C-alpha positions in Angstrom: 94.8 140.1 104.8 91.5 140.0 106.8 89.9 136.7 107.3 86.7 137.9 105.6 88.7 138.5 102.4 89.0 134.7 102.0 85.3 134.0 102.6 83.0 133.5 99.6 80.0 134.3 101.7 81.4 137.6 102.8 82.4 138.5 99.2 78.8 137.8 98.1 77.4 139.8 101.0 79.7 142.8 100.2 78.8 142.7 96.5 75.1 142.6 97.3 75.4 145.5 99.7 77.4 147.6 97.1 74.8 146.8 94.4 71.9 147.7 96.6 73.6 150.9 97.6 74.2 151.8 93.9 70.5 151.2 93.2 69.5 153.2 96.3 71.6 156.2 95.0 70.3 155.9 91.4 66.6 155.5 92.4 66.6 158.2 95.1 65.6 161.1 92.8 62.3 159.2 92.2 61.8 158.2 95.8 61.9 154.5 94.8 63.3 151.6 96.7 65.1 148.7 95.0 62.2 146.3 95.7 59.7 148.8 94.2 62.0 149.1 91.1 62.0 145.3 90.8 58.2 145.2 90.9 58.0 147.9 88.2 60.6 146.2 85.9 58.7 142.9 86.3 55.4 144.4 85.4 56.9 146.5 82.5 58.6 143.5 80.9 56.3 140.6 81.8 52.9 142.3 82.1 50.2 142.1 84.7 50.9 139.6 87.5 49.0 138.0 90.3 50.4 138.8 93.8 51.5 135.2 94.2 53.3 135.1 90.8 55.0 138.5 91.5 56.1 137.1 94.9 57.6 134.0 93.1 59.4 136.2 90.6 60.9 138.5 93.2 61.3 135.8 95.9 59.3 137.8 98.4 56.7 136.4 100.8 53.2 138.0 101.0 54.0 139.6 104.4 56.7 141.6 102.6 55.1 142.1 99.3 51.6 143.2 100.4 52.7 146.3 102.3 55.2 147.1 99.5 52.4 147.0 96.9 50.0 149.0 99.1 52.6 151.8 99.3 53.2 151.6 95.6 49.5 151.8 94.9 49.1 154.9 97.1 51.8 156.5 94.9 50.1 155.6 91.7 52.9 153.2 90.7 50.7 150.1 90.5 47.1 149.2 90.7 45.6 146.1 92.3 42.4 144.5 91.3 40.6 141.4 92.6 39.6 138.9 89.9 35.8 138.6 89.6 36.0 134.9 89.0 38.0 134.3 92.2 38.1 137.3 94.7 41.0 135.7 96.5 43.3 136.4 93.5 44.6 139.9 93.2 46.2 141.1 89.9 48.8 143.8 90.0 49.3 146.1 87.0 51.4 149.2 86.3 49.7 152.4 87.4 49.8 155.8 85.7 52.9 157.0 87.5 54.6 153.6 87.0 54.0 154.0 83.2 55.6 157.5 83.3 58.6 156.2 85.1 59.5 153.6 82.5 61.1 156.2 80.2 62.6 158.1 83.1 64.3 155.0 84.5 65.4 153.6 81.2 69.1 154.5 81.8 69.4 152.6 85.2 70.2 149.2 83.7 73.1 150.5 81.7 74.6 152.3 84.7 74.4 149.2 86.8 75.8 147.1 83.9 78.7 149.5 83.7 79.2 149.3 87.4 79.6 145.5 87.3 82.8 145.8 85.4 81.8 142.8 83.2 83.1 143.1 79.7 80.1 141.8 77.7 76.7 140.1 77.8 78.3 136.7 77.8 80.2 137.4 81.0 77.0 138.8 82.6 75.0 135.7 81.6 77.8 133.5 83.0 77.7 135.3 86.3 73.9 135.2 86.5 74.0 131.4 85.8 76.6 130.9 88.6 74.7 133.0 91.1 71.4 131.3 90.3 73.1 127.9 90.8 74.5 129.1 94.1 71.1 130.3 95.2 69.6 127.0 94.4 72.2 124.9 96.1 72.3 127.2 99.2 68.5 126.9 99.5 68.9 123.1 99.5 71.4 123.4 102.4 69.0 125.6 104.3 66.1 123.3 103.7 68.1 120.2 104.8 70.5 121.3 107.6 72.7 118.6 109.0 71.4 116.8 112.0 72.9 118.0 115.2 74.9 115.4 116.9 
C-alpha cells in the first residue's frame, strides 16, 4: 500500500480533484468552469449579491473573483451594476444567458450526487457537516501555525 493511501490530506486532495474533473466534464458543453457554475448557482438560489458577499459565499478573494465576473459578464452570464447610493458597492445579478442556462444545467446536481455514492440526503448532509468542520479547524491551524523552535 502506498504511503499516500493512509493520509487523510491526500484522500481529500484526490476526492477534490476527482469532483472538479467530473464538473469540468459535465460543464464542458456549455463552456463553463466550475467556479463560474458556482457563481450561477449562488445567484439562481440566493438572488443578487454584492461582489463581497459572493466572495464570502464562494470563499474567493476579489483578485480571483473580479476577473471571473468580468469574463462571465462578457458572455452574458451575469451583469454587474454599481449601487447609486455607494458606487464602491457592485451588485452581481444573473444575465440573460445565465437565466437560459438554469434549465439546461438542471441535471448536473443529480449526476454529481449519484457520483458521490452516498445513499441518501442524510448521508450527504453528514458528509457536508464533517467537511465544513474540517475546513473550519484547518483554517484555524493555518491562522495560528506553531511557533518555530
